[in-house]
FISEGU-84442 format. One record per residue: residue number from 1; x negated, y negated, z negated of N, C-alpha, C in turn. Coordinates in nm, 3 decimals. Atoms other than C-alpha are relative to their C-alpha. Layout:
{NUM {X Y Z} {X Y Z} {X Y Z}};
...
This chain:
{1 {0.072 0.128 0.037} {-3.675 -15.712 -3.872} {-0.119 -0.021 0.185}};
{2 {0.084 0.035 -0.103} {-3.878 -15.843 -3.526} {-0.137 0.005 -0.077}};
{3 {0.126 -0.028 0.006} {-4.241 -15.696 -3.492} {-0.068 -0.158 -0.023}};
{4 {0.089 0.194 -0.006} {-4.494 -16.079 -3.587} {-0.166 0.060 -0.045}};
{5 {0.061 -0.007 0.027} {-4.752 -16.116 -3.573} {-0.112 -0.117 -0.051}};
{6 {0.071 0.138 0.088} {-5.039 -16.346 -3.729} {-0.067 -0.087 0.093}};
{7 {0.124 0.105 -0.087} {-5.243 -16.683 -3.544} {-0.108 0.017 -0.144}};
{8 {0.110 0.012 0.043} {-5.612 -16.622 -3.694} {-0.068 -0.072 0.102}};
{9 {0.119 0.026 -0.047} {-5.929 -16.783 -3.626} {-0.083 0.064 -0.047}};
{10 {0.052 -0.037 0.014} {-6.225 -16.635 -3.642} {-0.176 -0.021 0.056}};
{11 {0.099 0.040 -0.054} {-6.615 -16.696 -3.630} {-0.087 0.127 -0.129}};
{12 {0.061 -0.082 0.042} {-6.931 -16.497 -3.733} {-0.027 0.153 -0.032}};
{13 {0.029 -0.158 0.000} {-7.083 -16.154 -3.806} {-0.029 0.007 -0.141}};
{14 {0.028 -0.006 0.112} {-7.072 -15.997 -4.115} {0.070 0.058 -0.119}};
{15 {-0.168 -0.087 0.158} {-6.886 -15.902 -4.513} {0.117 -0.095 0.080}};
{16 {-0.067 0.048 -0.042} {-6.569 -16.001 -4.431} {0.066 -0.101 -0.143}};
{17 {-0.041 0.104 0.149} {-6.414 -16.333 -4.588} {0.122 -0.027 0.113}};
{18 {-0.161 0.035 -0.047} {-5.992 -16.409 -4.529} {0.031 -0.129 -0.060}};
{19 {-0.054 0.140 0.016} {-5.918 -16.778 -4.571} {0.162 -0.039 0.022}};
{20 {-0.175 0.051 -0.024} {-5.563 -16.885 -4.658} {0.009 -0.154 -0.049}};
{21 {-0.014 0.161 0.005} {-5.403 -17.233 -4.639} {0.113 -0.028 -0.097}};
{22 {-0.084 0.048 0.077} {-5.189 -17.459 -4.849} {0.115 -0.011 0.058}};
{23 {-0.110 0.051 -0.040} {-4.847 -17.567 -4.753} {-0.017 -0.108 0.040}};
{24 {-0.013 0.122 -0.104} {-4.782 -17.837 -4.488} {-0.153 -0.023 0.068}};
{25 {0.173 -0.030 -0.059} {-5.158 -17.704 -4.385} {0.023 0.081 0.113}};
{26 {-0.014 -0.121 -0.103} {-5.280 -17.460 -4.116} {-0.124 0.059 -0.047}};
{27 {0.168 -0.040 -0.005} {-5.586 -17.237 -4.091} {-0.119 -0.158 0.027}};
{28 {0.118 0.160 -0.043} {-5.787 -17.571 -3.958} {-0.035 -0.062 -0.088}};
{29 {0.064 0.110 0.159} {-5.801 -17.690 -4.323} {-0.192 0.075 -0.001}};
{30 {0.114 -0.024 0.048} {-6.112 -17.441 -4.332} {-0.113 0.011 0.096}};
{31 {0.066 -0.007 -0.053} {-6.253 -17.516 -4.052} {-0.205 -0.058 -0.002}};
{32 {0.111 0.046 0.052} {-6.560 -17.689 -4.202} {-0.084 0.135 -0.119}};
{33 {0.050 -0.146 0.035} {-6.600 -17.355 -4.410} {-0.043 0.066 0.067}};
{34 {0.051 -0.104 -0.076} {-6.576 -17.110 -4.168} {-0.140 -0.040 0.144}};
{35 {0.146 0.035 -0.101} {-6.882 -17.324 -3.952} {-0.109 0.073 -0.087}};
{36 {0.141 -0.005 0.091} {-7.100 -17.303 -4.291} {0.029 0.218 -0.062}};
{37 {0.044 -0.105 0.036} {-7.070 -16.948 -4.368} {-0.005 0.094 0.100}};
{38 {-0.030 -0.079 -0.132} {-6.985 -16.813 -4.009} {-0.176 0.025 0.036}};
{39 {0.106 -0.067 -0.015} {-7.395 -16.757 -4.010} {0.015 0.120 -0.080}};
{40 {0.023 -0.119 0.095} {-7.366 -16.476 -4.296} {0.133 0.071 -0.014}};
{41 {-0.118 -0.114 -0.008} {-7.003 -16.320 -4.264} {0.064 -0.029 0.117}};
{42 {-0.157 0.028 -0.104} {-6.701 -16.264 -4.065} {0.073 -0.077 -0.040}};
{43 {-0.133 0.066 0.120} {-6.469 -16.536 -4.167} {0.119 -0.042 0.082}};
{44 {-0.142 -0.020 -0.079} {-6.098 -16.506 -4.071} {0.097 -0.051 -0.056}};
{45 {-0.082 0.132 -0.030} {-5.866 -16.835 -4.117} {0.124 0.056 0.053}};
{46 {-0.148 -0.060 -0.013} {-5.506 -16.691 -4.128} {0.126 -0.110 -0.007}};
{47 {-0.131 0.071 -0.009} {-5.164 -16.873 -3.993} {0.084 0.015 -0.101}};
{48 {-0.129 -0.031 0.055} {-4.887 -16.836 -4.276} {0.116 -0.021 0.090}};
{49 {-0.164 0.021 -0.062} {-4.551 -16.791 -4.190} {0.079 -0.154 0.023}};
{50 {-0.035 0.170 0.009} {-4.408 -17.132 -4.036} {-0.081 -0.072 0.038}};
{51 {0.081 0.106 0.010} {-4.729 -17.254 -3.986} {-0.083 -0.024 0.084}};
{52 {0.102 0.012 -0.109} {-4.989 -17.360 -3.717} {0.079 0.094 0.132}};
{53 {-0.007 -0.072 -0.127} {-4.968 -17.099 -3.438} {0.089 0.165 -0.047}};
{54 {-0.021 -0.099 0.016} {-4.825 -16.814 -3.619} {0.163 0.016 -0.034}};
{55 {-0.184 0.038 -0.005} {-4.418 -16.710 -3.614} {0.053 -0.033 -0.127}};
{56 {-0.052 0.031 0.130} {-4.161 -16.818 -3.809} {0.082 0.140 -0.109}};
{57 {-0.008 -0.100 0.048} {-4.030 -16.628 -4.069} {0.117 0.083 0.050}};
{58 {-0.114 -0.054 -0.127} {-3.789 -16.400 -3.857} {0.116 0.090 -0.081}};
{59 {-0.095 -0.045 0.064} {-3.550 -16.322 -4.126} {0.126 -0.061 -0.102}};
{60 {-0.075 0.075 0.085} {-3.235 -16.426 -4.325} {0.008 0.016 -0.156}};
{61 {0.082 -0.042 0.133} {-3.402 -16.260 -4.616} {-0.099 -0.127 -0.072}};
{62 {0.103 0.057 0.103} {-3.561 -16.468 -4.922} {-0.110 0.041 0.036}};
{63 {0.113 -0.093 0.003} {-3.884 -16.440 -4.879} {-0.109 0.003 -0.078}};
{64 {0.019 -0.045 0.127} {-4.127 -16.336 -5.140} {-0.196 0.000 0.102}};
{65 {0.165 -0.002 0.008} {-4.556 -16.364 -5.174} {0.006 0.168 0.076}};
{66 {0.008 -0.128 -0.088} {-4.529 -15.980 -5.029} {0.002 -0.009 0.096}};
{67 {-0.074 0.032 -0.154} {-4.365 -16.089 -4.698} {-0.129 -0.064 0.024}};
{68 {0.109 0.088 -0.056} {-4.654 -16.312 -4.674} {-0.116 0.057 0.022}};
{69 {0.104 -0.113 -0.006} {-4.909 -16.042 -4.739} {-0.039 0.108 0.087}};
{70 {0.001 -0.097 -0.071} {-4.779 -15.833 -4.535} {-0.034 -0.046 0.147}};
{71 {0.073 0.119 -0.134} {-4.822 -16.085 -4.244} {-0.107 -0.009 0.054}};
{72 {0.147 0.009 -0.067} {-5.164 -16.123 -4.259} {-0.121 0.137 -0.032}};
{73 {0.129 -0.140 0.029} {-5.243 -15.764 -4.332} {-0.115 0.042 0.154}};
{74 {0.057 -0.061 -0.111} {-5.332 -15.691 -3.974} {-0.111 -0.120 -0.038}};
{75 {0.131 0.065 -0.007} {-5.632 -15.966 -4.056} {-0.053 0.020 -0.070}};
{76 {0.083 -0.016 0.081} {-5.718 -15.844 -4.358} {-0.083 0.132 -0.019}};
{77 {0.018 -0.070 -0.068} {-5.770 -15.523 -4.160} {-0.087 0.004 0.100}};
{78 {0.078 0.047 -0.141} {-5.975 -15.702 -3.907} {-0.118 0.003 -0.104}};
{79 {0.099 0.032 0.071} {-6.219 -15.795 -4.192} {-0.088 0.094 -0.066}};
{80 {0.065 -0.062 0.079} {-6.289 -15.503 -4.356} {-0.019 0.005 -0.131}};
{81 {0.029 -0.036 0.218} {-6.365 -15.367 -4.734} {-0.114 0.063 -0.013}};
{82 {-0.077 0.079 0.077} {-6.482 -15.484 -4.917} {0.002 -0.160 0.026}};
{83 {0.039 0.169 -0.110} {-6.393 -15.848 -4.818} {0.038 -0.118 -0.099}};
{84 {-0.057 0.129 0.075} {-6.360 -16.158 -5.002} {0.111 -0.083 0.075}};
{85 {-0.125 0.083 -0.051} {-6.032 -16.385 -5.011} {-0.024 -0.122 -0.065}};
{86 {0.038 0.119 0.057} {-6.064 -16.758 -5.055} {0.137 -0.074 0.068}};
{87 {-0.125 0.038 0.027} {-5.731 -16.931 -5.095} {0.030 -0.164 -0.066}};
{88 {-0.016 0.158 0.028} {-5.570 -17.304 -5.139} {0.155 0.023 -0.033}};
{89 {-0.181 0.060 -0.009} {-5.225 -17.364 -5.325} {0.045 0.160 0.035}};
{90 {-0.103 -0.139 -0.022} {-4.955 -17.150 -5.197} {-0.133 0.112 0.042}};
{91 {0.057 -0.105 -0.045} {-5.227 -16.936 -4.990} {-0.092 0.029 -0.140}};
{92 {0.100 -0.069 0.145} {-5.449 -16.881 -5.343} {0.096 0.085 -0.041}};
{93 {-0.062 -0.141 0.040} {-5.145 -16.724 -5.450} {0.065 0.132 0.097}};
{94 {-0.069 -0.117 -0.083} {-5.054 -16.494 -5.131} {-0.156 0.052 -0.026}};
{95 {0.106 -0.067 -0.007} {-5.432 -16.387 -5.214} {-0.015 0.109 -0.092}};
{96 {-0.050 -0.059 0.121} {-5.373 -16.323 -5.582} {0.089 0.136 0.026}};
{97 {-0.094 -0.121 -0.007} {-5.095 -16.096 -5.484} {-0.121 0.118 0.103}};
{98 {0.088 -0.073 -0.123} {-5.302 -15.956 -5.159} {-0.104 0.098 -0.101}};
{99 {0.103 -0.028 0.060} {-5.582 -15.885 -5.423} {0.039 0.120 -0.113}};
{100 {-0.112 -0.053 0.119} {-5.309 -15.732 -5.699} {0.036 0.133 0.102}};
{101 {-0.027 -0.108 -0.096} {-5.202 -15.494 -5.437} {-0.087 0.131 0.043}};
{102 {0.083 -0.141 -0.064} {-5.534 -15.321 -5.290} {-0.147 -0.089 -0.049}};
{103 {0.147 0.107 0.091} {-5.784 -15.448 -5.548} {-0.136 0.139 0.060}};
{104 {0.131 -0.105 0.006} {-6.028 -15.140 -5.480} {-0.034 -0.093 0.166}};
{105 {0.073 0.046 -0.105} {-6.099 -15.356 -5.116} {-0.048 -0.113 -0.008}};
{106 {0.033 0.116 0.007} {-6.175 -15.710 -5.274} {-0.099 0.012 -0.063}};
{107 {0.170 0.074 0.122} {-6.560 -15.827 -5.399} {0.036 -0.075 -0.037}};
{108 {-0.012 0.151 0.033} {-6.393 -16.161 -5.509} {0.082 -0.066 0.066}};
{109 {-0.117 0.145 -0.002} {-6.145 -16.449 -5.485} {-0.060 -0.112 -0.047}};
{110 {0.042 0.156 -0.013} {-6.252 -16.795 -5.413} {0.119 -0.110 0.004}};
{111 {-0.131 0.051 0.042} {-5.914 -16.995 -5.560} {-0.004 -0.121 -0.010}};
{112 {-0.040 0.059 0.058} {-5.826 -17.296 -5.545} {0.136 -0.054 -0.035}};
{113 {-0.103 0.027 0.059} {-5.519 -17.397 -5.737} {0.109 0.058 0.036}};
{114 {-0.086 -0.107 -0.082} {-5.325 -17.083 -5.694} {0.155 -0.092 -0.051}};
{115 {-0.136 0.046 0.053} {-4.938 -17.230 -5.701} {0.070 0.115 -0.070}};
{116 {-0.106 -0.089 0.020} {-4.804 -16.951 -5.911} {0.105 -0.040 -0.089}};
{117 {-0.078 0.030 0.158} {-4.538 -17.105 -6.113} {0.070 0.087 -0.116}};
{118 {-0.086 -0.148 0.050} {-4.369 -16.762 -6.177} {-0.057 0.006 -0.161}};
{119 {0.105 -0.002 0.136} {-4.651 -16.751 -6.460} {0.059 -0.106 -0.095}};
{120 {-0.067 0.095 0.096} {-4.542 -17.064 -6.625} {0.189 -0.047 -0.057}};
{121 {-0.164 -0.023 0.008} {-4.148 -16.996 -6.651} {-0.020 0.089 -0.133}};
{122 {0.022 -0.111 0.085} {-4.234 -16.683 -6.822} {-0.070 -0.027 -0.132}};
{123 {0.108 0.022 0.108} {-4.485 -16.821 -7.053} {0.137 -0.041 -0.085}};
{124 {-0.059 0.106 0.087} {-4.234 -17.060 -7.172} {0.136 -0.088 0.076}};
{125 {-0.098 0.090 -0.117} {-3.867 -17.180 -7.033} {-0.001 -0.131 -0.031}};
{126 {-0.038 0.157 0.023} {-3.792 -17.528 -6.934} {0.056 -0.054 -0.057}};
{127 {0.076 0.105 -0.109} {-3.874 -17.811 -6.969} {-0.193 0.054 -0.038}};
{128 {0.117 -0.041 0.030} {-4.198 -17.662 -6.896} {-0.088 -0.074 0.127}};
{129 {0.075 0.084 -0.091} {-4.472 -17.795 -6.629} {-0.007 0.002 0.067}};
{130 {-0.031 -0.035 -0.123} {-4.342 -17.645 -6.372} {0.128 -0.103 0.056}};
{131 {-0.132 0.108 -0.018} {-4.054 -17.919 -6.389} {-0.006 -0.101 0.074}};
{132 {0.037 0.117 -0.064} {-4.261 -18.197 -6.179} {0.067 0.051 0.140}};
{133 {-0.009 0.014 -0.151} {-4.287 -17.982 -5.878} {0.188 0.090 0.038}};
{134 {-0.136 -0.006 -0.019} {-3.873 -17.822 -5.942} {0.089 -0.119 0.068}};
{135 {-0.012 0.157 -0.100} {-3.824 -18.203 -5.895} {-0.036 -0.021 0.128}};
{136 {0.051 0.051 -0.110} {-4.003 -18.295 -5.586} {0.093 0.130 0.098}};
{137 {-0.060 -0.102 -0.132} {-3.841 -17.961 -5.407} {0.154 -0.069 -0.054}};
{138 {-0.087 0.030 -0.011} {-3.524 -18.066 -5.516} {0.044 -0.139 0.039}};
{139 {0.044 0.059 -0.108} {-3.596 -18.407 -5.352} {-0.008 0.005 0.091}};
{140 {0.027 -0.048 -0.123} {-3.708 -18.308 -5.078} {0.103 0.101 0.015}};
{141 {-0.159 -0.080 -0.051} {-3.405 -18.044 -5.033} {0.100 -0.114 -0.019}};
{142 {-0.073 0.119 0.004} {-3.179 -18.323 -5.073} {-0.029 -0.059 0.159}};
{143 {0.053 0.108 -0.076} {-3.364 -18.544 -4.805} {0.018 0.100 0.130}};
{144 {-0.078 -0.043 -0.131} {-3.339 -18.259 -4.567} {0.121 0.028 0.061}};
{145 {-0.134 -0.028 -0.038} {-2.975 -18.197 -4.588} {0.075 -0.108 0.025}};
{146 {-0.043 0.107 -0.095} {-2.930 -18.550 -4.503} {-0.067 -0.006 0.088}};
{147 {0.036 -0.010 -0.117} {-3.104 -18.490 -4.209} {-0.181 -0.093 0.032}};
{148 {0.098 0.092 -0.032} {-3.416 -18.702 -4.325} {-0.176 0.106 -0.042}};
{149 {0.131 -0.092 0.070} {-3.732 -18.465 -4.312} {-0.128 -0.102 0.004}};
{150 {0.105 0.045 0.066} {-3.980 -18.741 -4.324} {0.042 -0.098 -0.109}};
{151 {-0.030 0.072 0.206} {-3.814 -18.851 -4.665} {-0.040 0.124 -0.063}};
{152 {-0.007 -0.125 0.069} {-3.833 -18.486 -4.762} {-0.180 0.030 0.006}};
{153 {0.127 0.025 -0.001} {-4.211 -18.483 -4.653} {-0.069 -0.131 -0.093}};
{154 {0.054 0.071 0.133} {-4.257 -18.797 -4.851} {-0.003 0.018 -0.118}};
{155 {-0.032 -0.057 0.162} {-4.125 -18.661 -5.191} {-0.086 0.116 0.014}};
{156 {0.138 -0.117 0.028} {-4.373 -18.318 -5.148} {-0.114 -0.058 0.012}};
{157 {0.135 0.041 -0.020} {-4.671 -18.484 -5.004} {-0.018 -0.129 -0.138}};
{158 {-0.008 0.049 0.141} {-4.633 -18.743 -5.310} {-0.011 0.002 -0.123}};
{159 {0.040 -0.104 0.114} {-4.600 -18.502 -5.561} {-0.086 0.059 -0.032}};
{160 {0.140 -0.061 -0.045} {-4.908 -18.326 -5.442} {-0.150 -0.095 0.001}};
{161 {0.069 0.122 -0.120} {-5.101 -18.662 -5.311} {0.003 -0.126 -0.102}};
{162 {-0.041 0.163 0.048} {-4.955 -18.938 -5.520} {0.039 -0.114 0.062}};
{163 {-0.096 0.052 -0.084} {-4.709 -19.174 -5.473} {-0.085 -0.104 0.100}};
{164 {0.065 0.072 -0.108} {-4.799 -19.354 -5.144} {-0.064 0.068 0.075}};
{165 {0.149 -0.101 -0.082} {-5.020 -19.058 -4.962} {0.097 -0.003 0.132}};
{166 {0.016 0.020 -0.110} {-4.749 -19.034 -4.755} {0.019 -0.091 0.097}};
{167 {0.043 0.059 -0.078} {-4.746 -19.336 -4.615} {-0.111 -0.040 0.077}};
{168 {0.156 0.036 -0.071} {-5.107 -19.378 -4.575} {-0.042 0.115 0.099}};
{169 {0.015 -0.108 -0.094} {-5.094 -19.013 -4.355} {-0.002 -0.093 0.118}};
{170 {-0.036 0.066 -0.093} {-5.204 -19.106 -4.025} {0.157 0.045 0.102}};
{171 {-0.083 0.015 -0.069} {-4.949 -19.165 -3.802} {0.077 0.162 0.121}};
{172 {0.032 -0.102 -0.052} {-5.049 -18.895 -3.562} {0.069 0.159 -0.052}};
{173 {-0.041 -0.101 0.117} {-5.000 -18.603 -3.838} {0.113 0.014 -0.063}};
{174 {-0.146 0.018 0.069} {-4.668 -18.718 -3.963} {0.108 0.153 0.043}};
{175 {-0.091 -0.083 -0.077} {-4.466 -18.505 -3.732} {-0.001 0.161 -0.060}};
{176 {0.082 -0.080 0.063} {-4.670 -18.206 -3.802} {0.092 0.082 -0.199}};
{177 {-0.032 -0.024 0.158} {-4.613 -18.179 -4.166} {0.147 -0.076 -0.029}};
{178 {-0.117 0.032 0.055} {-4.287 -18.295 -4.193} {0.090 0.091 0.066}};
{179 {-0.043 -0.117 -0.013} {-4.177 -18.017 -3.971} {0.013 0.115 -0.087}};
{180 {0.029 -0.096 0.103} {-4.368 -17.782 -4.201} {0.103 -0.027 -0.139}};
{181 {-0.107 0.061 0.141} {-4.149 -17.952 -4.513} {0.138 0.075 -0.011}};
{182 {-0.080 -0.029 -0.033} {-3.850 -17.796 -4.360} {0.039 0.127 -0.066}};
{183 {0.000 -0.185 0.076} {-3.948 -17.449 -4.514} {-0.024 -0.030 -0.171}};
{184 {0.020 -0.046 0.132} {-3.989 -17.571 -4.897} {0.072 -0.010 -0.093}};
{185 {-0.125 -0.083 0.055} {-3.662 -17.449 -5.029} {-0.069 0.143 0.016}};
{186 {0.049 -0.149 -0.003} {-3.879 -17.127 -4.913} {-0.113 0.037 -0.100}};
{187 {0.143 0.014 0.151} {-4.160 -17.195 -5.083} {-0.023 0.012 -0.087}};
{188 {-0.022 -0.037 0.141} {-4.075 -17.209 -5.360} {0.080 0.086 -0.050}};
{189 {-0.071 -0.156 0.047} {-3.850 -16.952 -5.396} {-0.125 0.108 -0.016}};
{190 {0.124 -0.137 -0.031} {-4.177 -16.727 -5.300} {-0.067 -0.104 -0.185}};
{191 {0.052 0.006 0.158} {-4.341 -16.908 -5.629} {0.028 -0.038 -0.111}};
{192 {-0.062 -0.035 0.166} {-4.087 -16.937 -5.893} {0.059 0.091 -0.012}};
{193 {-0.061 -0.149 0.055} {-3.952 -16.609 -5.871} {-0.058 0.143 0.031}};
{194 {0.142 -0.079 -0.001} {-4.282 -16.450 -5.818} {0.005 0.130 -0.123}};
{195 {-0.048 -0.032 0.085} {-4.202 -16.150 -6.020} {-0.116 0.093 -0.066}};
{196 {0.127 -0.085 0.111} {-4.556 -15.993 -6.131} {-0.038 -0.113 -0.131}};
{197 {-0.014 -0.013 0.146} {-4.607 -15.996 -6.480} {-0.181 -0.104 -0.008}};
{198 {0.136 0.081 0.050} {-4.965 -16.276 -6.646} {-0.033 0.115 -0.020}};
{199 {0.139 -0.118 0.039} {-5.056 -15.921 -6.785} {-0.057 0.085 0.154}};
{200 {0.064 -0.050 -0.137} {-5.113 -15.812 -6.399} {-0.114 -0.016 -0.037}};
{201 {0.107 0.072 -0.015} {-5.361 -16.036 -6.393} {-0.153 0.022 -0.112}};
{202 {0.163 -0.031 0.129} {-5.630 -15.896 -6.676} {-0.014 0.104 0.062}};
{203 {0.124 -0.103 -0.074} {-5.649 -15.572 -6.482} {-0.083 -0.031 0.166}};
{204 {0.035 0.053 -0.076} {-5.777 -15.718 -6.223} {-0.187 -0.060 0.018}};
{205 {0.110 0.024 0.054} {-6.123 -15.703 -6.250} {-0.118 0.008 0.131}};
{206 {0.084 0.051 -0.119} {-6.313 -15.849 -5.958} {-0.049 -0.147 -0.057}};
{207 {0.101 0.182 0.081} {-6.541 -16.209 -5.998} {0.136 -0.090 0.092}};
{208 {-0.120 0.125 -0.071} {-6.275 -16.531 -5.928} {-0.099 -0.053 -0.013}};
{209 {0.000 0.160 0.037} {-6.403 -16.882 -5.905} {0.126 -0.027 0.020}};
{210 {-0.137 0.035 0.036} {-6.097 -17.058 -5.979} {-0.036 -0.152 -0.005}};
{211 {0.015 0.137 -0.045} {-6.100 -17.421 -5.875} {0.130 -0.095 -0.053}};
{212 {-0.114 0.084 0.032} {-5.926 -17.719 -6.029} {-0.051 -0.197 0.078}};
{213 {0.015 0.175 -0.021} {-5.890 -18.090 -5.936} {0.034 -0.078 -0.134}};
{214 {-0.033 0.044 0.133} {-5.896 -18.302 -6.256} {0.111 -0.083 0.035}};
{215 {-0.082 0.083 -0.045} {-5.654 -18.561 -6.118} {0.115 0.106 0.091}};
{216 {-0.081 -0.051 -0.003} {-5.447 -18.272 -6.034} {0.128 0.000 -0.113}};
{217 {-0.120 0.039 0.121} {-5.050 -18.236 -6.176} {-0.008 0.128 -0.081}};
{218 {-0.070 -0.024 0.131} {-4.909 -18.065 -6.475} {0.033 0.142 0.055}};
{219 {-0.070 -0.153 -0.060} {-4.768 -17.741 -6.260} {-0.140 0.044 0.020}};
{220 {0.150 -0.044 -0.043} {-5.132 -17.715 -6.100} {-0.090 0.078 -0.109}};
{221 {0.024 -0.036 0.203} {-5.289 -17.693 -6.448} {0.066 0.067 -0.108}};
{222 {-0.075 -0.110 0.061} {-5.045 -17.530 -6.595} {-0.030 0.163 0.003}};
{223 {0.062 -0.103 -0.039} {-5.107 -17.249 -6.381} {-0.171 0.033 -0.015}};
{224 {0.166 -0.016 0.022} {-5.482 -17.260 -6.427} {0.003 0.042 -0.125}};
{225 {0.029 -0.009 0.162} {-5.413 -17.283 -6.811} {0.014 0.177 -0.022}};
{226 {-0.051 -0.108 0.016} {-5.228 -16.987 -6.785} {-0.108 0.119 0.072}};
{227 {0.039 -0.081 -0.120} {-5.425 -16.758 -6.495} {-0.172 -0.013 -0.064}};
{228 {0.167 0.028 0.076} {-5.789 -16.872 -6.661} {0.004 0.088 -0.128}};
{229 {0.027 -0.132 0.157} {-5.698 -16.638 -7.021} {0.010 0.112 0.059}};
{230 {0.012 -0.121 -0.021} {-5.610 -16.391 -6.809} {-0.082 0.070 0.078}};
{231 {0.099 -0.079 -0.065} {-5.845 -16.299 -6.539} {-0.127 0.017 -0.041}};
{232 {0.106 -0.012 0.063} {-6.113 -16.097 -6.676} {-0.135 -0.013 0.030}};
{233 {0.094 0.032 -0.013} {-6.388 -16.187 -6.497} {0.017 -0.144 0.081}};
{234 {-0.021 0.161 -0.073} {-6.323 -16.598 -6.395} {-0.108 -0.033 -0.040}};
{235 {0.116 0.118 0.049} {-6.570 -16.896 -6.362} {0.124 -0.068 0.073}};
{236 {-0.092 0.080 -0.022} {-6.326 -17.166 -6.374} {-0.157 -0.152 0.092}};
{237 {0.067 0.113 -0.017} {-6.499 -17.504 -6.191} {0.071 -0.117 -0.005}};
{238 {-0.093 0.140 0.014} {-6.322 -17.884 -6.228} {-0.074 -0.097 0.085}};
{239 {0.101 0.162 -0.079} {-6.401 -18.169 -5.964} {0.090 -0.100 -0.068}};
{240 {-0.059 0.126 0.086} {-6.349 -18.490 -6.145} {0.070 -0.045 0.094}};
{241 {-0.052 0.070 -0.106} {-6.273 -18.682 -5.828} {0.133 0.063 0.079}};
{242 {-0.085 -0.063 -0.062} {-6.026 -18.458 -5.684} {0.157 0.038 -0.045}};
{243 {-0.157 -0.116 0.069} {-5.626 -18.320 -5.688} {0.021 0.125 0.057}};
{244 {-0.083 -0.160 -0.047} {-5.422 -18.059 -5.581} {-0.078 0.031 0.159}};
{245 {0.010 -0.044 -0.101} {-5.521 -18.085 -5.227} {-0.180 -0.047 0.020}};
{246 {0.125 0.022 -0.008} {-5.925 -18.091 -5.298} {-0.058 0.017 0.110}};
{247 {0.048 -0.050 -0.151} {-6.010 -17.857 -4.993} {-0.027 -0.055 0.110}};
{248 {-0.008 0.034 -0.101} {-5.887 -18.112 -4.763} {-0.056 -0.135 -0.029}};
{249 {0.042 0.164 0.031} {-5.965 -18.429 -4.919} {-0.132 -0.019 -0.021}};
{250 {0.083 0.012 0.059} {-6.248 -18.311 -5.090} {-0.165 0.133 0.034}};
{251 {0.003 -0.155 -0.062} {-6.390 -18.040 -4.842} {-0.191 0.006 -0.004}};
{252 {0.168 -0.059 0.028} {-6.819 -18.063 -4.930} {-0.027 0.022 -0.133}};
{253 {0.018 -0.096 0.167} {-6.779 -17.998 -5.312} {0.014 0.091 0.019}};
{254 {-0.094 -0.056 0.043} {-6.522 -17.794 -5.274} {-0.085 0.162 0.070}};
{255 {0.097 -0.120 -0.041} {-6.723 -17.574 -4.980} {-0.135 0.050 -0.043}};
{256 {0.067 -0.006 0.009} {-6.987 -17.634 -5.148} {-0.054 0.189 -0.114}};
{257 {-0.097 -0.146 0.082} {-6.847 -17.387 -5.438} {0.015 0.108 0.005}};
{258 {-0.029 -0.116 -0.078} {-6.733 -17.151 -5.209} {-0.113 0.080 -0.006}};
{259 {0.125 -0.066 -0.121} {-7.082 -17.077 -5.024} {-0.088 0.048 -0.146}};
{260 {0.068 -0.038 0.145} {-7.247 -17.049 -5.439} {0.067 0.109 -0.020}};
{261 {-0.029 -0.172 0.016} {-7.006 -16.810 -5.525} {-0.053 0.098 0.083}};
{262 {0.018 -0.064 -0.080} {-7.039 -16.609 -5.209} {-0.102 0.091 -0.012}};
{263 {0.121 -0.051 0.002} {-7.426 -16.619 -5.251} {-0.007 0.111 -0.134}};
{264 {0.061 -0.059 0.088} {-7.424 -16.485 -5.592} {0.079 0.170 0.009}};
{265 {-0.103 -0.092 0.065} {-7.131 -16.186 -5.529} {-0.155 0.159 0.024}};
{266 {0.117 -0.095 -0.067} {-7.319 -15.830 -5.515} {0.038 0.047 0.101}};
{267 {0.006 -0.065 -0.152} {-7.341 -15.655 -5.177} {0.134 0.059 -0.010}};
């Protein structure tokens, strides 16, 4: 496999903070948070495979969350230890796996709805809370097979943000989102087949800020129910007006919560 290096944004000096983004997004979603944290922290926001300016997944092999962790390893190393991981959705799932792999270098995690759907299926076979995302992925994949990238994006975005959200997306933003949704099968495979058992998270002895949106989907809230019961040092914060895309649709209250969490962490 060819060597790959991720693209990342960087701001500030001080203790390291690494931010990972959601699917159909890029590191740019964290620009507001970077501006705030850069006064006291060394903040790095990284693009995942196939997002922003990072490379495409360079293999015919199906991807795993640990492959995503391996991609961002140079950024984690640059941040130094101990560091804080901030993640949203797919990026939050990547952050959790990164923390499990090297817990000694992590002093805290701020996570907005990690989409680790595998824990739902392990807890209870279908039908279960993950059925909604499975159906959305199947519909998006069918649209892709028919050559309809915009239709695929509509299925995916409307699942996460509500019916009609894709049609309300500014036209200039639609092509980049539609292009990224071409990876929807890959994302789903990584999240639904992640082999880490729920019990492993009971040993993750670091402070975790777990953020959820009251208006989010059953799949995201199902993961939250299980992980919040397993993580030993978790603080759950719920945003009444937000859904799954809270860090993008409601950045100010989400960023406020992250800033307060970091201020409470021991040095």
